[in-house]
N, C-alpha and C positions, 0 to 999 in steps of 0.2 A: 474502419474507418467510421466515424461520426458524421451521420448526413448533418447540414446546417441548414435549418428550417429558417428562410428569410422570408420576410413580410415584404411582398411587392405594392404592397398601398404603401408603408412607410417609405419605401425608394420613389413613391410617385410623389407622394409629397415634400421631399426633401427636393428632387428635382426641382420641382412648382416653386419651393422656397428659392431655390436658387436660381430659377429663370426670373423671377418678380423683383429679387436683390439687386440682381447681376453678380451675387458670389463667385468666383471660381472654383471654389471647395467647400463642402460642408463635412463636418464627424463628430458621431453623435457615437454615445460610451454608455454599456450598462454595464452589471455586474460580470458576466462572464463573454459581451458579445462588442464588436467595436464595429461599426461601419464608416467608412468614410467614402464620399463622391465625391469627383474631381472632375472639372470640363479638360477635354484635351485642350492641347495648345497649340493646334496644327490650322486653325484657321482663326484670320486677322477679326478683332473684333467689329463689330459695324457699326460707324456713328449716322444718327439720321440728326436733320435737321441742324440750322445753324453754321458759323464758319470754325473751322478748328481753332481749339485756342492752345499753345505752347505751354504745357507744365513742366518745366524742366525737374527731372528726379532729383537730385542731389539739393537743390535749394529749396524743395518742398520737405526732405527727409529733416534736415536742422531743425525748421520752425516746429515741426510738428512733434517730435522727439525733446524738444525743448516745453513745450507747450504739455505734455504730459504731466510735467511736475509742477506745472504753475497751480498754485493756490485756488488761483479763479477759473479753473477750467470747468467749463461747462461739458461732461461727457456723455456721450450716446447711451442711454439706457438700453438699447437691442440693435440687431442688426436689421439695416432697412435703407432706405431713399431719404435723402435729406431735400426737404424744399425750402426755400428761402423766404417764399411770399404766400400768401395765402390761394393764389391761385395764379393763372397763366399771365405775365403781364401787367400783374400787379405791383406796387412796390415793397419793397422786401422786407419784411417784421423790423428786421432794426440792421443799424450798420455801424461800421467802425465809429468811434465818436459819439454813439446813442448814448442818452443816459436812459437807463431801466428801473423799473421798481418789482419787489419782489411779486414773481406770479406772473409777471408780464411773459407772453409769448416772445422766445426769440427766434424759434423756426420748429419744424414739422418733420417729425421722422414717419415715412410710410413703410408698415410694415403688416405683412398679408394683408394686402387691402385695407388697413387700417388707418387713418390718419391720427398721428398722436404727437400732440401740439407739445413739445420741451419748454418748461418755466422755467424763467431765472428762478434760481436756490437763493438770491439775495438783489438788494439794489447795489447800483452802480454803472460804472461806465463801461462800453463794450470796447475793448482795446483791439480785439481783432476778431472776426470770423474766418475759422479755417479749414471751410470745406466749399464747394460749390454747389449751385444750386444743380439737384438729381444725381448728385454723385454719392454710390453704394457707400454706405459706412458699418464699420463693425461695431461690437459690444465693446463699449468702453472707451473709445475712441473721441478726444478731444475736438468739440465742434467751436466751441465760442470761447474767450476771454475776458470774464470781468474781473475790472478794477474798482 
């Protein structure tokens, strides 16, 4: 049986990305190897600060699915954490009903300790903001709907 050569540094880097972004699972694949890291689900997630907010799963799933196909959906270009404002306590970049111009910052995605502004791809009106502040997001996830 052939011994599998595992690069422990790659595993450490992937685990760090999972910690930074709050991901529960990450998978990479090359020509002849596949590696999947997954957090155990035995421990309850720890929520720090602020009052708890109810997020009904069924109510959130329907708008997210509809937003995926919306022509004005601005999607996340990366995995990361969303920030709706430039700093804690500041006003959000945009709110539903705001009129934005092309190139205007809508929100920020933090990935690997780098703040990445997400700009409006076109001018329009913000119909909906589909994410909450400091929420982890996936690649291609709809963030904002512009009309």
